[in-house]
One Martini backbone bead per residue (centre of mass of N, CA, C, O) as a GRO file, in nm:
protein
  381
    1MET     BB    1   7.717   5.705  14.404
    2TYR     BB    2   7.903   5.703  14.134
    3ASN     BB    3   7.853   5.913  13.822
    4PHE     BB    4   8.073   5.912  13.539
    5TYR     BB    5   8.272   6.108  13.292
    6TYR     BB    6   8.592   6.061  13.126
    7GLU     BB    7   8.798   6.293  12.921
    8GLN     BB    8   9.123   6.285  12.717
    9PRO     BB    9   9.211   6.331  12.375
   10VAL     BB   10   9.491   6.470  12.435
   11PRO     BB   11   9.804   6.458  12.379
   12ILE     BB   12  10.080   6.473  12.621
   13ASP     BB   13  10.386   6.659  12.568
   14PHE     BB   14  10.628   6.670  12.830
   15GLY     BB   15  10.903   6.911  12.844
   16ALA     BB   16  11.209   7.009  12.828
   17ASP     BB   17  11.273   7.081  12.491
   18LYS     BB   18  11.026   6.969  12.311
   19ILE     BB   19  11.034   7.156  12.058
   20LYS     BB   20  11.249   6.974  11.903
   21ASP     BB   21  11.011   6.754  11.817
   22LEU     BB   22  10.829   6.882  11.598
   23PRO     BB   23  10.932   6.768  11.323
   24THR     BB   24  10.858   6.471  11.396
   25ILE     BB   25  10.554   6.520  11.429
   26LEU     BB   26  10.500   6.612  11.139
   27GLU     BB   27  10.587   6.347  11.011
   28LYS     BB   28  10.390   6.156  11.151
   29TYR     BB   29  10.130   6.317  11.015
   30LYS     BB   30  10.194   6.412  10.715
   31PHE     BB   31  10.242   6.700  10.672
   32GLN     BB   32  10.258   6.999  10.441
   33LYS     BB   33  10.060   7.261  10.515
   34GLY     BB   34  10.136   7.538  10.732
   35LEU     BB   35  10.039   7.735  11.019
   36LEU     BB   36  10.180   7.981  11.229
   37ILE     BB   37  10.029   8.061  11.532
   38SER     BB   38  10.143   8.360  11.686
   39ALA     BB   39  10.287   8.531  11.908
   40PRO     BB   40  10.436   8.832  11.890
   41SER     BB   41  10.670   8.762  12.090
   42MET     BB   42  10.773   8.512  11.918
   43VAL     BB   43  10.858   8.691  11.682
   44ARG     BB   44  11.052   8.892  11.823
   45ASN     BB   45  11.244   8.648  11.956
   46GLY     BB   46  11.256   8.413  11.709
   47VAL     BB   47  11.098   8.143  11.758
   48ALA     BB   48  10.912   8.123  11.513
   49GLN     BB   49  11.136   8.109  11.296
   50LYS     BB   50  11.276   7.853  11.401
   51ILE     BB   51  11.033   7.669  11.359
   52MET     BB   52  11.006   7.716  11.058
   53ASP     BB   53  11.297   7.628  10.977
   54ALA     BB   54  11.252   7.324  11.116
   55SER     BB   55  11.002   7.214  10.910
   56ASN     BB   56  11.086   7.146  10.616
   57GLY     BB   57  10.859   7.345  10.471
   58LYS     BB   58  10.570   7.309  10.618
   59ILE     BB   59  10.586   7.603  10.696
   60LYS     BB   60  10.449   7.885  10.516
   61ALA     BB   61  10.350   8.066  10.771
   62ILE     BB   62  10.290   8.365  10.974
   63PHE     BB   63  10.051   8.434  11.238
   64SER     BB   64   9.998   8.747  11.467
   65ASN     BB   65   9.698   8.892  11.456
   66ILE     BB   66   9.666   8.890  11.797
   67GLN     BB   67   9.494   8.970  12.072
   68PRO     BB   68   9.414   9.017  12.364
   69ASN     BB   69   9.136   8.889  12.369
   70PRO     BB   70   9.013   8.755  12.124
   71THR     BB   71   8.856   8.809  11.826
   72VAL     BB   72   8.648   8.755  11.571
   73GLN     BB   73   8.834   8.900  11.366
   74ASN     BB   74   9.094   8.753  11.424
   75THR     BB   75   8.981   8.479  11.336
   76ASP     BB   76   8.914   8.555  11.041
   77ASP     BB   77   9.206   8.626  10.967
   78CYS     BB   78   9.313   8.341  11.018
   79VAL     BB   79   9.137   8.197  10.816
   80GLU     BB   80   9.247   8.340  10.566
   81ALA     BB   81   9.534   8.222  10.594
   82LEU     BB   82   9.458   7.921  10.576
   83VAL     BB   83   9.328   7.939  10.293
   84GLU     BB   84   9.551   8.076  10.127
   85HIS     BB   85   9.764   7.822  10.206
   86LYS     BB   86   9.625   7.547  10.207
   87CYS     BB   87   9.587   7.408  10.480
   88ASP     BB   88   9.643   7.092  10.684
   89PHE     BB   89   9.762   7.273  10.923
   90ALA     BB   90   9.844   7.375  11.270
   91ILE     BB   91  10.021   7.609  11.486
   92ALA     BB   92  10.014   7.697  11.833
   93LEU     BB   93  10.198   7.988  11.968
   94GLY     BB   94  10.108   8.049  12.305
   95GLY     BB   95   9.866   8.163  12.466
   96GLY     BB   96   9.532   8.158  12.512
   97SER     BB   97   9.465   8.351  12.279
   98ILE     BB   98   9.597   8.188  12.053
   99LEU     BB   99   9.461   7.911  12.100
  100ASP     BB  100   9.167   8.001  12.083
  101CYS     BB  101   9.175   8.114  11.800
  102ALA     BB  102   9.287   7.861  11.650
  103LYS     BB  103   9.062   7.658  11.711
  104VAL     BB  104   8.839   7.812  11.557
  105ALA     BB  105   8.981   7.863  11.285
  106CYS     BB  106   9.018   7.561  11.207
  107PHE     BB  107   8.716   7.527  11.170
  108VAL     BB  108   8.613   7.766  10.990
  109ALA     BB  109   8.803   7.690  10.743
  110THR     BB  110   8.585   7.435  10.681
  111THR     BB  111   8.384   7.663  10.602
  112SER     BB  112   8.125   7.915  10.486
  113TYR     BB  113   8.168   8.077  10.743
  114THR     BB  114   8.178   8.274  11.015
  115THR     BB  115   8.247   8.319  11.340
  116GLU     BB  116   7.982   8.459  11.429
  117VAL     BB  117   7.786   8.222  11.374
  118TYR     BB  118   7.905   8.050  11.617
  119PHE     BB  119   7.913   8.252  11.853
  120THR     BB  120   7.581   8.304  11.813
  121LYS     BB  121   7.444   8.016  11.742
  122GLN     BB  122   7.342   7.982  11.437
  123GLN     BB  123   7.561   7.752  11.437
  124PRO     BB  124   7.688   7.449  11.460
  125ILE     BB  125   7.935   7.232  11.568
  126THR     BB  126   7.997   6.932  11.348
  127HIS     BB  127   8.321   6.928  11.313
  128LYS     BB  128   8.629   6.893  11.233
  129GLY     BB  129   8.910   7.052  11.182
  130LEU     BB  130   9.202   7.144  11.159
  131PRO     BB  131   9.488   7.040  11.258
  132LEU     BB  132   9.618   7.098  11.599
  133ILE     BB  133   9.910   7.226  11.743
  134ALA     BB  134   9.978   7.285  12.086
  135VAL     BB  135  10.191   7.568  12.218
  136PRO     BB  136  10.260   7.676  12.514
  137THR     BB  137  10.386   8.000  12.685
  138THR     BB  138  10.199   7.952  12.929
  139SER     BB  139  10.064   7.930  13.274
  140GLY     BB  140   9.701   7.881  13.243
  141THR     BB  141   9.454   7.777  13.039
  142ALA     BB  142   9.484   7.489  12.888
  143SER     BB  143   9.395   7.499  12.579
  144GLU     BB  144   9.560   7.244  12.468
  145ILE     BB  145   9.322   7.036  12.627
  146THR     BB  146   9.063   7.183  12.534
  147ASN     BB  147   8.711   7.272  12.418
  148VAL     BB  148   8.781   7.582  12.470
  149SER     BB  149   8.682   7.920  12.371
  150VAL     BB  150   8.766   8.268  12.413
  151LEU     BB  151   8.574   8.539  12.295
  152THR     BB  152   8.535   8.864  12.125
  153ASP     BB  153   8.259   9.084  12.064
  154THR     BB  154   8.285   9.410  11.971
  155LYS     BB  155   7.997   9.481  11.864
  156ARG     BB  156   7.850   9.357  12.142
  157GLY     BB  157   8.028   9.336  12.402
  158ILE     BB  158   8.134   9.019  12.409
  159LYS     BB  159   8.244   8.769  12.645
  160ALA     BB  160   8.288   8.419  12.546
  161PRO     BB  161   8.234   8.088  12.533
  162LEU     BB  162   8.344   7.814  12.314
  163ALA     BB  163   8.208   7.480  12.281
  164SER     BB  164   8.361   7.161  12.166
  165GLU     BB  165   8.454   6.845  12.065
  166PHE     BB  166   8.589   6.989  11.788
  167LEU     BB  167   8.827   7.182  11.949
  168TYR     BB  168   9.043   6.993  11.975
  169PRO     BB  169   9.341   6.924  11.975
  170ILE     BB  170   9.580   6.674  11.862
  171TYR     BB  171   9.824   6.830  12.024
  172ALA     BB  172  10.041   6.860  12.318
  173LEU     BB  173  10.317   7.088  12.352
  174VAL     BB  174  10.501   7.101  12.662
  175ASP     BB  175  10.734   7.375  12.722
  176PRO     BB  176  10.867   7.539  12.990
  177MET     BB  177  11.089   7.712  12.845
  178LEU     BB  178  10.872   7.912  12.708
  179THR     BB  179  10.811   8.065  13.001
  180LEU     BB  180  11.072   8.236  13.073
  181SER     BB  181  10.967   8.510  12.909
  182CYS     BB  182  10.766   8.590  13.108
  183PRO     BB  183  10.621   8.828  13.245
  184GLN     BB  184  10.522   8.897  13.554
  185GLN     BB  185  10.222   8.961  13.494
  186VAL     BB  186  10.171   8.696  13.340
  187THR     BB  187  10.252   8.500  13.559
  188ALA     BB  188  10.040   8.594  13.763
  189SER     BB  189   9.773   8.579  13.603
  190SER     BB  190   9.802   8.286  13.494
  191GLY     BB  191   9.838   8.150  13.773
  192LEU     BB  192   9.557   8.238  13.884
  193ASP     BB  193   9.400   8.081  13.673
  194VAL     BB  194   9.485   7.804  13.767
  195LEU     BB  195   9.360   7.831  14.049
  196ALA     BB  196   9.072   7.871  13.951
  197HIS     BB  197   9.044   7.605  13.805
  198SER     BB  198   9.090   7.428  14.052
  199LEU     BB  199   8.874   7.533  14.255
  200GLU     BB  200   8.627   7.518  14.063
  201ALA     BB  201   8.650   7.215  14.000
  202PHE     BB  202   8.606   7.123  14.296
  203TYR     BB  203   8.318   7.294  14.354
  204GLY     BB  204   8.172   7.218  14.126
  205LYS     BB  205   7.893   7.044  14.028
  206LYS     BB  206   8.077   6.853  13.810
  207HIS     BB  207   8.231   6.697  13.989
  208GLN     BB  208   8.488   6.435  14.027
  209PRO     BB  209   8.725   6.221  14.117
  210TYR     BB  210   8.938   6.293  13.891
  211THR     BB  211   8.912   6.603  13.913
  212ASP     BB  212   8.987   6.627  14.208
  213LEU     BB  213   9.276   6.530  14.185
  214ALA     BB  214   9.374   6.744  13.984
  215ALA     BB  215   9.293   7.000  14.138
  216GLU     BB  216   9.465   6.955  14.394
  217TYR     BB  217   9.744   6.932  14.261
  218ALA     BB  218   9.742   7.205  14.118
  219ALA     BB  219   9.706   7.385  14.367
  220LYS     BB  220   9.962   7.298  14.513
  221LEU     BB  221  10.159   7.398  14.296
  222VAL     BB  222  10.082   7.695  14.309
  223PHE     BB  223  10.138   7.757  14.610
  224GLU     BB  224  10.453   7.658  14.574
  225ASN     BB  225  10.538   7.828  14.275
  226LEU     BB  226  10.440   8.112  14.187
  227LEU     BB  227  10.625   8.307  14.352
  228VAL     BB  228  10.886   8.197  14.240
  229ALA     BB  229  10.831   8.263  13.939
  230TYR     BB  230  10.794   8.567  13.988
  231HIS     BB  231  11.076   8.633  14.144
  232ALA     BB  232  11.216   8.375  13.966
  233PRO     BB  233  11.198   8.341  13.633
  234ASN     BB  234  11.461   8.123  13.603
  235ASN     BB  235  11.312   7.900  13.758
  236LEU     BB  236  11.265   7.593  13.632
  237GLU     BB  237  11.110   7.435  13.844
  238ALA     BB  238  10.875   7.636  13.869
  239ARG     BB  239  10.795   7.631  13.570
  240ILE     BB  240  10.733   7.333  13.551
  241ASN     BB  241  10.515   7.330  13.777
  242MET     BB  242  10.326   7.535  13.635
  243SER     BB  243  10.279   7.372  13.381
  244LEU     BB  244  10.163   7.130  13.530
  245ALA     BB  245   9.930   7.278  13.665
  246SER     BB  246   9.786   7.371  13.411
  247VAL     BB  247   9.729   7.093  13.284
  248THR     BB  248   9.590   6.966  13.532
  249ALA     BB  249   9.359   7.170  13.549
  250GLY     BB  250   9.252   7.102  13.265
  251MET     BB  251   9.170   6.804  13.345
  252ALA     BB  252   8.939   6.925  13.517
  253PHE     BB  253   8.774   7.177  13.382
  254ASN     BB  254   8.696   7.042  13.112
  255LEU     BB  255   8.464   6.878  13.270
  256THR     BB  256   8.342   7.092  13.489
  257GLN     BB  257   8.408   7.361  13.457
  258THR     BB  258   8.342   7.662  13.549
  259ALA     BB  259   8.250   7.946  13.753
  260ALA     BB  260   8.194   8.236  13.915
  261ALA     BB  261   8.473   8.374  13.877
  262HIS     BB  262   8.460   8.358  13.567
  263ALA     BB  263   8.197   8.509  13.521
  264CYS     BB  264   8.314   8.777  13.650
  265SER     BB  265   8.563   8.818  13.454
  266TYR     BB  266   8.443   8.915  13.186
  267PRO     BB  267   8.363   9.215  13.264
  268LEU     BB  268   8.638   9.292  13.384
  269THR     BB  269   8.766   9.275  13.101
  270GLN     BB  270   8.565   9.409  12.896
  271ASN     BB  271   8.485   9.680  13.082
  272PHE     BB  272   8.786   9.714  13.267
  273GLY     BB  273   9.071   9.568  13.170
  274VAL     BB  274   9.126   9.301  13.310
  275PHE     BB  275   9.303   9.051  13.350
  276HIS     BB  276   9.194   8.742  13.356
  277GLY     BB  277   9.330   8.615  13.610
  278GLU     BB  278   9.289   8.864  13.787
  279ALA     BB  279   8.980   8.859  13.764
  280CYS     BB  280   8.934   8.583  13.894
  281ALA     BB  281   9.091   8.654  14.169
  282LEU     BB  282   8.911   8.873  14.291
  283THR     BB  283   8.668   8.647  14.375
  284LEU     BB  284   8.780   8.372  14.472
  285PRO     BB  285   8.792   8.397  14.786
  286THR     BB  286   8.490   8.462  14.821
  287PHE     BB  287   8.381   8.193  14.697
  288TRP     BB  288   8.527   8.003  14.887
  289LYS     BB  289   8.380   8.101  15.137
  290LEU     BB  290   8.090   8.063  15.046
  291ASN     BB  291   8.118   7.749  14.980
  292SER     BB  292   8.218   7.678  15.285
  293ILE     BB  293   7.895   7.727  15.392
  294GLY     BB  294   7.784   7.509  15.234
  295LYS     BB  295   7.739   7.188  15.105
  296GLU     BB  296   8.077   7.193  15.060
  297SER     BB  297   8.228   7.236  15.333
  298LYS     BB  298   8.377   6.968  15.397
  299ARG     BB  299   8.545   6.951  15.138
  300LEU     BB  300   8.687   7.235  15.162
  301GLU     BB  301   8.814   7.195  15.437
  302ALA     BB  302   8.979   6.940  15.368
  303PHE     BB  303   9.136   7.060  15.135
  304SER     BB  304   9.275   7.286  15.294
  305ARG     BB  305   9.425   7.097  15.493
  306ARG     BB  306   9.583   6.926  15.281
  307LEU     BB  307   9.738   7.207  15.191
  308GLY     BB  308   9.807   7.346  15.497
  309PHE     BB  309   9.554   7.469  15.614
  310GLU     BB  310   9.338   7.545  15.861
  311ASP     BB  311   9.126   7.662  15.646
  312SER     BB  312   8.935   7.822  15.419
  313ILE     BB  313   9.011   8.108  15.507
  314ASP     BB  314   9.316   8.070  15.491
  315LEU     BB  315   9.324   8.016  15.189
  316ALA     BB  316   9.191   8.279  15.095
  317ASN     BB  317   9.403   8.468  15.227
  318ARG     BB  318   9.643   8.364  15.059
  319ILE     BB  319   9.551   8.475  14.791
  320ASP     BB  320   9.565   8.773  14.875
  321GLU     BB  321   9.865   8.771  14.942
  322MET     BB  322   9.960   8.701  14.657
  323LYS     BB  323   9.836   8.941  14.513
  324LYS     BB  324   9.992   9.156  14.668
  325ASP     BB  325  10.280   9.059  14.596
  326MET     BB  326  10.192   9.080  14.264
  327GLN     BB  327  10.014   9.340  14.213
  328MET     BB  328   9.719   9.280  14.242
  329CYS     BB  329   9.401   9.322  14.261
  330LEU     BB  330   9.178   9.369  14.565
  331THR     BB  331   8.966   9.568  14.444
  332ILE     BB  332   8.718   9.715  14.263
  333GLU     BB  333   8.863   9.984  14.231
  334GLU     BB  334   9.130   9.867  14.111
  335ALA     BB  335   8.942   9.749  13.865
  336GLY     BB  336   8.741  10.021  13.800
  337VAL     BB  337   8.510  10.018  14.027
  338ARG     BB  338   8.366  10.345  14.128
  339THR     BB  339   8.060  10.323  14.073
  340GLU     BB  340   7.733  10.245  14.075
  341GLU     BB  341   7.723  10.194  13.768
  342ASP     BB  342   7.955  10.000  13.755
  343LEU     BB  343   7.828   9.786  13.942
  344LYS     BB  344   7.577   9.730  13.775
  345LEU     BB  345   7.728   9.632  13.525
  346LEU     BB  346   7.881   9.401  13.657
  347VAL     BB  347   7.641   9.238  13.758
  348ALA     BB  348   7.482   9.208  13.489
  349ASN     BB  349   7.756   9.066  13.338
  350SER     BB  350   7.805   8.796  13.543
  351PHE     BB  351   7.578   8.587  13.400
  352ALA     BB  352   7.706   8.341  13.306
  353PRO     BB  353   7.660   8.005  13.278
  354ASN     BB  354   7.887   7.932  13.503
  355MET     BB  355   7.724   8.035  13.749
  356GLN     BB  356   7.549   7.759  13.767
  357ASN     BB  357   7.812   7.588  13.887
  358ASN     BB  358   7.755   7.686  14.157
  359PRO     BB  359   7.667   7.559  14.469
  360VAL     BB  360   7.582   7.850  14.523
  361ASP     BB  361   7.340   8.054  14.484
  362VAL     BB  362   7.340   8.341  14.260
  363THR     BB  363   7.239   8.659  14.303
  364PRO     BB  364   7.235   8.986  14.242
  365GLU     BB  365   7.234   9.067  14.541
  366LEU     BB  366   7.462   8.888  14.638
  367LEU     BB  367   7.678   8.991  14.438
  368LYS     BB  368   7.679   9.283  14.526
  369ASN     BB  369   7.774   9.218  14.817
  370LEU     BB  370   8.036   9.079  14.735
  371TYR     BB  371   8.162   9.321  14.597
  372LYS     BB  372   8.148   9.509  14.848
  373SER     BB  373   8.344   9.324  15.023
  374ILE     BB  374   8.581   9.426  14.794
  375SER     BB  375   8.585   9.710  14.904
  376SER     BB  376   8.756   9.983  15.018
  377ILE     BB  377   8.522  10.109  15.170
  378HIS     BB  378   8.455   9.862  15.340
  379SER     BB  379   8.744   9.815  15.461
  380ASN     BB  380   8.746  10.121  15.599
  381SER     BB  381   8.473  10.099  15.787
   0.00000   0.00000   0.00000
């Protein structure tokens, strides 16, 4: 018998050219002083300035000093801008890095502490922060509808998620037109992140009927549209479908959380510089195969067949084919893991809490062997 709880508190406003509705949304909420927290690329291409100009004076400044894999310091800098301009709201315009940073900054700006205090769990997140309207420009993290932010503490060398019911944006404005300018590498990596969210939500221990439905639909959209969006960047239908896949996957993993592939991605990004989605996808086929011979085998086999694959191995192999087509790394060596010491570091740092959400228990020894199975040395032997 099923026993579950499902929640999605963020309104989702989806469609091409929806960005034009932003001034009306600001009026609806009666906001007065806002900060546009923007990706640097949106500043360079003029989109950020157009949004500011259309806000009827409600957006007072633009903040864009945020790097990929946003840091605790980036977040504190954003907090400073929010406080300086006495903001009563913010808009986050960008990919997952921008949205993740903005979500935490909007909370910290209402406290007397720094981001580090919350990132290191010295203090709990106890209340809502400044209202945030989230406008994604990539099809990847679904941060616009989740309560999770992933930050990097450069002093401690740690990349980890920070989650709270108080980190949800108040509104998600999803305009697929904003993804048309994504470079190929971003399209590939972010799209693979969507696939990881989908598959991990489906096999994760916390899955439930509603998340299963969302996860399967999102994965289907990715398999059908990611390569089209990669090879034909101006194909609006593919971009719309990838944006839909991203949001739909978010509706799944926000409740189930991610699992082993995401746990492994953190050191691949932090220690070896692999883009997040590409890092998730490095181990994703391996974990799909592993979980397909565990207690979830019947579910994963049936899922694979419903998506048009012969079996779970066929689905996993298709992921590798897509990665190869999009020039993503296929082996640990291509990801920068070239020595035994590198491998030890990778294994040691792969056990984030979401590793415990995997249906098959993963030990350090098992993980080391899994990593070796995607080694070019192993492949050529």
